[in-house]
Chimera marker file (.cmm) of the C-alpha trace (Angstrom):
<marker_set name="trace">
<marker id="1" x="2.100" y="18.675" z="-33.818" r="1" g="1" b="0" radius="0.5"/>
<marker id="2" x="1.325" y="15.676" z="-35.564" r="1" g="1" b="0" radius="0.5"/>
<marker id="3" x="3.850" y="12.879" z="-36.143" r="1" g="1" b="0" radius="0.5"/>
<marker id="4" x="2.883" y="9.521" z="-38.040" r="1" g="1" b="0" radius="0.5"/>
<marker id="5" x="4.933" y="6.668" z="-37.712" r="1" g="1" b="0" radius="0.5"/>
<marker id="6" x="4.474" y="3.192" z="-38.088" r="1" g="1" b="0" radius="0.5"/>
<marker id="7" x="5.745" y="0.384" z="-35.649" r="1" g="1" b="0" radius="0.5"/>
<marker id="8" x="5.088" y="-3.544" z="-35.050" r="1" g="1" b="0" radius="0.5"/>
<marker id="9" x="4.357" y="-5.160" z="-32.068" r="1" g="1" b="0" radius="0.5"/>
<marker id="10" x="6.675" y="-8.191" z="-31.053" r="1" g="1" b="0" radius="0.5"/>
<marker id="11" x="5.662" y="-11.605" z="-30.027" r="1" g="1" b="0" radius="0.5"/>
<marker id="12" x="6.315" y="-10.493" z="-26.179" r="1" g="1" b="0" radius="0.5"/>
<marker id="13" x="3.608" y="-7.595" z="-26.791" r="1" g="1" b="0" radius="0.5"/>
<marker id="14" x="6.048" y="-4.911" z="-27.187" r="1" g="1" b="0" radius="0.5"/>
<marker id="15" x="5.774" y="-2.336" z="-29.252" r="1" g="1" b="0" radius="0.5"/>
<marker id="16" x="8.893" y="0.217" z="-30.091" r="1" g="1" b="0" radius="0.5"/>
<marker id="17" x="8.059" y="3.955" z="-30.119" r="1" g="1" b="0" radius="0.5"/>
<marker id="18" x="10.183" y="5.826" z="-32.778" r="1" g="1" b="0" radius="0.5"/>
<marker id="19" x="13.351" y="7.694" z="-31.633" r="1" g="1" b="0" radius="0.5"/>
<marker id="20" x="12.086" y="11.103" z="-33.078" r="1" g="1" b="0" radius="0.5"/>
<marker id="21" x="8.603" y="10.793" z="-31.044" r="1" g="1" b="0" radius="0.5"/>
<marker id="22" x="10.609" y="9.656" z="-27.988" r="1" g="1" b="0" radius="0.5"/>
<marker id="23" x="12.635" y="12.950" z="-28.319" r="1" g="1" b="0" radius="0.5"/>
<marker id="24" x="9.748" y="15.051" z="-28.848" r="1" g="1" b="0" radius="0.5"/>
<marker id="25" x="7.772" y="13.988" z="-25.868" r="1" g="1" b="0" radius="0.5"/>
<marker id="26" x="10.698" y="13.374" z="-23.972" r="1" g="1" b="0" radius="0.5"/>
<marker id="27" x="10.421" y="9.582" z="-23.189" r="1" g="1" b="0" radius="0.5"/>
<marker id="28" x="13.291" y="7.656" z="-21.692" r="1" g="1" b="0" radius="0.5"/>
<marker id="29" x="13.600" y="4.107" z="-20.373" r="1" g="1" b="0" radius="0.5"/>
<marker id="30" x="11.527" y="3.612" z="-17.273" r="1" g="1" b="0" radius="0.5"/>
<marker id="31" x="8.749" y="6.316" z="-18.184" r="1" g="1" b="0" radius="0.5"/>
<marker id="32" x="5.192" y="5.137" z="-17.173" r="1" g="1" b="0" radius="0.5"/>
<marker id="33" x="2.098" y="5.314" z="-19.375" r="1" g="1" b="0" radius="0.5"/>
<marker id="34" x="-1.368" y="5.126" z="-18.708" r="1" g="1" b="0" radius="0.5"/>
<marker id="35" x="-2.833" y="2.680" z="-21.453" r="1" g="1" b="0" radius="0.5"/>
<marker id="36" x="-6.705" y="3.296" z="-22.396" r="1" g="1" b="0" radius="0.5"/>
<marker id="37" x="-8.958" y="1.720" z="-25.113" r="1" g="1" b="0" radius="0.5"/>
<marker id="38" x="-12.463" y="1.926" z="-26.754" r="1" g="1" b="0" radius="0.5"/>
<marker id="39" x="-12.273" y="-1.602" z="-27.805" r="1" g="1" b="0" radius="0.5"/>
<marker id="40" x="-10.759" y="-0.409" z="-31.063" r="1" g="1" b="0" radius="0.5"/>
<marker id="41" x="-8.205" y="2.761" z="-30.195" r="1" g="1" b="0" radius="0.5"/>
<marker id="42" x="-5.386" y="2.498" z="-27.634" r="1" g="1" b="0" radius="0.5"/>
<marker id="43" x="-4.118" y="6.045" z="-26.215" r="1" g="1" b="0" radius="0.5"/>
<marker id="44" x="-0.873" y="5.819" z="-24.656" r="1" g="1" b="0" radius="0.5"/>
<marker id="45" x="-0.889" y="8.812" z="-21.824" r="1" g="1" b="0" radius="0.5"/>
<marker id="46" x="2.675" y="9.475" z="-20.168" r="1" g="1" b="0" radius="0.5"/>
<marker id="47" x="2.558" y="9.702" z="-16.522" r="1" g="1" b="0" radius="0.5"/>
<marker id="48" x="4.906" y="12.296" z="-14.703" r="1" g="1" b="0" radius="0.5"/>
<marker id="49" x="4.646" y="12.183" z="-10.759" r="1" g="1" b="0" radius="0.5"/>
<marker id="50" x="3.819" y="15.281" z="-9.224" r="1" g="1" b="0" radius="0.5"/>
<marker id="51" x="6.359" y="18.068" z="-8.200" r="1" g="1" b="0" radius="0.5"/>
<marker id="52" x="6.903" y="18.208" z="-4.559" r="1" g="1" b="0" radius="0.5"/>
<marker id="53" x="6.229" y="21.969" z="-4.481" r="1" g="1" b="0" radius="0.5"/>
<marker id="54" x="3.089" y="21.001" z="-6.181" r="1" g="1" b="0" radius="0.5"/>
<marker id="55" x="2.128" y="18.651" z="-4.015" r="1" g="1" b="0" radius="0.5"/>
<marker id="56" x="2.394" y="20.536" z="-0.911" r="1" g="1" b="0" radius="0.5"/>
<marker id="57" x="0.550" y="23.567" z="-2.326" r="1" g="1" b="0" radius="0.5"/>
<marker id="58" x="-2.144" y="21.376" z="-3.052" r="1" g="1" b="0" radius="0.5"/>
<marker id="59" x="-2.130" y="19.864" z="0.235" r="1" g="1" b="0" radius="0.5"/>
<marker id="60" x="-1.879" y="23.341" z="1.758" r="1" g="1" b="0" radius="0.5"/>
<marker id="61" x="-5.172" y="24.674" z="-0.408" r="1" g="1" b="0" radius="0.5"/>
<marker id="62" x="-7.006" y="21.712" z="0.657" r="1" g="1" b="0" radius="0.5"/>
<marker id="63" x="-6.159" y="22.141" z="4.205" r="1" g="1" b="0" radius="0.5"/>
<marker id="64" x="-7.547" y="25.742" z="4.006" r="1" g="1" b="0" radius="0.5"/>
<marker id="65" x="-10.331" y="25.098" z="1.935" r="1" g="1" b="0" radius="0.5"/>
<marker id="66" x="-11.388" y="22.345" z="4.854" r="1" g="1" b="0" radius="0.5"/>
<marker id="67" x="-10.935" y="24.400" z="7.842" r="1" g="1" b="0" radius="0.5"/>
<marker id="68" x="-12.862" y="27.643" z="6.083" r="1" g="1" b="0" radius="0.5"/>
<marker id="69" x="-15.636" y="24.846" z="5.433" r="1" g="1" b="0" radius="0.5"/>
<marker id="70" x="-15.680" y="23.954" z="9.135" r="1" g="1" b="0" radius="0.5"/>
<marker id="71" x="-15.217" y="20.096" z="8.089" r="1" g="1" b="0" radius="0.5"/>
<marker id="72" x="-14.178" y="17.724" z="10.743" r="1" g="1" b="0" radius="0.5"/>
<marker id="73" x="-11.842" y="14.710" z="10.371" r="1" g="1" b="0" radius="0.5"/>
<marker id="74" x="-15.075" y="12.670" z="11.168" r="1" g="1" b="0" radius="0.5"/>
<marker id="75" x="-16.877" y="13.987" z="8.256" r="1" g="1" b="0" radius="0.5"/>
<marker id="76" x="-14.008" y="13.398" z="5.596" r="1" g="1" b="0" radius="0.5"/>
<marker id="77" x="-13.858" y="9.867" z="7.145" r="1" g="1" b="0" radius="0.5"/>
<marker id="78" x="-17.541" y="9.462" z="6.207" r="1" g="1" b="0" radius="0.5"/>
<marker id="79" x="-17.180" y="10.780" z="3.048" r="1" g="1" b="0" radius="0.5"/>
<marker id="80" x="-14.270" y="8.416" z="2.187" r="1" g="1" b="0" radius="0.5"/>
<marker id="81" x="-16.368" y="5.527" z="3.195" r="1" g="1" b="0" radius="0.5"/>
<marker id="82" x="-19.746" y="6.270" z="1.571" r="1" g="1" b="0" radius="0.5"/>
<marker id="83" x="-17.743" y="7.580" z="-1.619" r="1" g="1" b="0" radius="0.5"/>
<marker id="84" x="-15.540" y="3.674" z="-1.661" r="1" g="1" b="0" radius="0.5"/>
<marker id="85" x="-18.701" y="2.078" z="-0.825" r="1" g="1" b="0" radius="0.5"/>
<marker id="86" x="-20.836" y="3.765" z="-3.648" r="1" g="1" b="0" radius="0.5"/>
<marker id="87" x="-17.735" y="3.561" z="-6.245" r="1" g="1" b="0" radius="0.5"/>
<marker id="88" x="-18.221" y="2.198" z="-9.548" r="1" g="1" b="0" radius="0.5"/>
<marker id="89" x="-14.652" y="1.108" z="-10.851" r="1" g="1" b="0" radius="0.5"/>
<marker id="90" x="-15.946" y="-0.093" z="-14.439" r="1" g="1" b="0" radius="0.5"/>
<link id1="1" id2="2" r="1" g="1" b="0" radius="0.2"/>
<link id1="2" id2="3" r="1" g="1" b="0" radius="0.2"/>
<link id1="3" id2="4" r="1" g="1" b="0" radius="0.2"/>
<link id1="4" id2="5" r="1" g="1" b="0" radius="0.2"/>
<link id1="5" id2="6" r="1" g="1" b="0" radius="0.2"/>
<link id1="6" id2="7" r="1" g="1" b="0" radius="0.2"/>
<link id1="7" id2="8" r="1" g="1" b="0" radius="0.2"/>
<link id1="8" id2="9" r="1" g="1" b="0" radius="0.2"/>
<link id1="9" id2="10" r="1" g="1" b="0" radius="0.2"/>
<link id1="10" id2="11" r="1" g="1" b="0" radius="0.2"/>
<link id1="11" id2="12" r="1" g="1" b="0" radius="0.2"/>
<link id1="12" id2="13" r="1" g="1" b="0" radius="0.2"/>
<link id1="13" id2="14" r="1" g="1" b="0" radius="0.2"/>
<link id1="14" id2="15" r="1" g="1" b="0" radius="0.2"/>
<link id1="15" id2="16" r="1" g="1" b="0" radius="0.2"/>
<link id1="16" id2="17" r="1" g="1" b="0" radius="0.2"/>
<link id1="17" id2="18" r="1" g="1" b="0" radius="0.2"/>
<link id1="18" id2="19" r="1" g="1" b="0" radius="0.2"/>
<link id1="19" id2="20" r="1" g="1" b="0" radius="0.2"/>
<link id1="20" id2="21" r="1" g="1" b="0" radius="0.2"/>
<link id1="21" id2="22" r="1" g="1" b="0" radius="0.2"/>
<link id1="22" id2="23" r="1" g="1" b="0" radius="0.2"/>
<link id1="23" id2="24" r="1" g="1" b="0" radius="0.2"/>
<link id1="24" id2="25" r="1" g="1" b="0" radius="0.2"/>
<link id1="25" id2="26" r="1" g="1" b="0" radius="0.2"/>
<link id1="26" id2="27" r="1" g="1" b="0" radius="0.2"/>
<link id1="27" id2="28" r="1" g="1" b="0" radius="0.2"/>
<link id1="28" id2="29" r="1" g="1" b="0" radius="0.2"/>
<link id1="29" id2="30" r="1" g="1" b="0" radius="0.2"/>
<link id1="30" id2="31" r="1" g="1" b="0" radius="0.2"/>
<link id1="31" id2="32" r="1" g="1" b="0" radius="0.2"/>
<link id1="32" id2="33" r="1" g="1" b="0" radius="0.2"/>
<link id1="33" id2="34" r="1" g="1" b="0" radius="0.2"/>
<link id1="34" id2="35" r="1" g="1" b="0" radius="0.2"/>
<link id1="35" id2="36" r="1" g="1" b="0" radius="0.2"/>
<link id1="36" id2="37" r="1" g="1" b="0" radius="0.2"/>
<link id1="37" id2="38" r="1" g="1" b="0" radius="0.2"/>
<link id1="38" id2="39" r="1" g="1" b="0" radius="0.2"/>
<link id1="39" id2="40" r="1" g="1" b="0" radius="0.2"/>
<link id1="40" id2="41" r="1" g="1" b="0" radius="0.2"/>
<link id1="41" id2="42" r="1" g="1" b="0" radius="0.2"/>
<link id1="42" id2="43" r="1" g="1" b="0" radius="0.2"/>
<link id1="43" id2="44" r="1" g="1" b="0" radius="0.2"/>
<link id1="44" id2="45" r="1" g="1" b="0" radius="0.2"/>
<link id1="45" id2="46" r="1" g="1" b="0" radius="0.2"/>
<link id1="46" id2="47" r="1" g="1" b="0" radius="0.2"/>
<link id1="47" id2="48" r="1" g="1" b="0" radius="0.2"/>
<link id1="48" id2="49" r="1" g="1" b="0" radius="0.2"/>
<link id1="49" id2="50" r="1" g="1" b="0" radius="0.2"/>
<link id1="50" id2="51" r="1" g="1" b="0" radius="0.2"/>
<link id1="51" id2="52" r="1" g="1" b="0" radius="0.2"/>
<link id1="52" id2="53" r="1" g="1" b="0" radius="0.2"/>
<link id1="53" id2="54" r="1" g="1" b="0" radius="0.2"/>
<link id1="54" id2="55" r="1" g="1" b="0" radius="0.2"/>
<link id1="55" id2="56" r="1" g="1" b="0" radius="0.2"/>
<link id1="56" id2="57" r="1" g="1" b="0" radius="0.2"/>
<link id1="57" id2="58" r="1" g="1" b="0" radius="0.2"/>
<link id1="58" id2="59" r="1" g="1" b="0" radius="0.2"/>
<link id1="59" id2="60" r="1" g="1" b="0" radius="0.2"/>
<link id1="60" id2="61" r="1" g="1" b="0" radius="0.2"/>
<link id1="61" id2="62" r="1" g="1" b="0" radius="0.2"/>
<link id1="62" id2="63" r="1" g="1" b="0" radius="0.2"/>
<link id1="63" id2="64" r="1" g="1" b="0" radius="0.2"/>
<link id1="64" id2="65" r="1" g="1" b="0" radius="0.2"/>
<link id1="65" id2="66" r="1" g="1" b="0" radius="0.2"/>
<link id1="66" id2="67" r="1" g="1" b="0" radius="0.2"/>
<link id1="67" id2="68" r="1" g="1" b="0" radius="0.2"/>
<link id1="68" id2="69" r="1" g="1" b="0" radius="0.2"/>
<link id1="69" id2="70" r="1" g="1" b="0" radius="0.2"/>
<link id1="70" id2="71" r="1" g="1" b="0" radius="0.2"/>
<link id1="71" id2="72" r="1" g="1" b="0" radius="0.2"/>
<link id1="72" id2="73" r="1" g="1" b="0" radius="0.2"/>
<link id1="73" id2="74" r="1" g="1" b="0" radius="0.2"/>
<link id1="74" id2="75" r="1" g="1" b="0" radius="0.2"/>
<link id1="75" id2="76" r="1" g="1" b="0" radius="0.2"/>
<link id1="76" id2="77" r="1" g="1" b="0" radius="0.2"/>
<link id1="77" id2="78" r="1" g="1" b="0" radius="0.2"/>
<link id1="78" id2="79" r="1" g="1" b="0" radius="0.2"/>
<link id1="79" id2="80" r="1" g="1" b="0" radius="0.2"/>
<link id1="80" id2="81" r="1" g="1" b="0" radius="0.2"/>
<link id1="81" id2="82" r="1" g="1" b="0" radius="0.2"/>
<link id1="82" id2="83" r="1" g="1" b="0" radius="0.2"/>
<link id1="83" id2="84" r="1" g="1" b="0" radius="0.2"/>
<link id1="84" id2="85" r="1" g="1" b="0" radius="0.2"/>
<link id1="85" id2="86" r="1" g="1" b="0" radius="0.2"/>
<link id1="86" id2="87" r="1" g="1" b="0" radius="0.2"/>
<link id1="87" id2="88" r="1" g="1" b="0" radius="0.2"/>
<link id1="88" id2="89" r="1" g="1" b="0" radius="0.2"/>
<link id1="89" id2="90" r="1" g="1" b="0" radius="0.2"/>
</marker_set>
């Protein structure tokens, strides 16, 4: 569903998300957003914390996969260190 609304930025850099869009997306006070730009456009992406049950399932599945592959804690520490060293944060 597409909704077109027009809003204006304030002197403090704030923008109002119109009420009908807030209702449609279930946005309320305190909702967090990631803001992404390509230099011309802005994308607001609502960020929701994962559900605890989903997070626990993810951790459990990860532990099973690690055990199945025979990966040791020292292997994980090396992978993390190497990844951080070679990561590009641009």
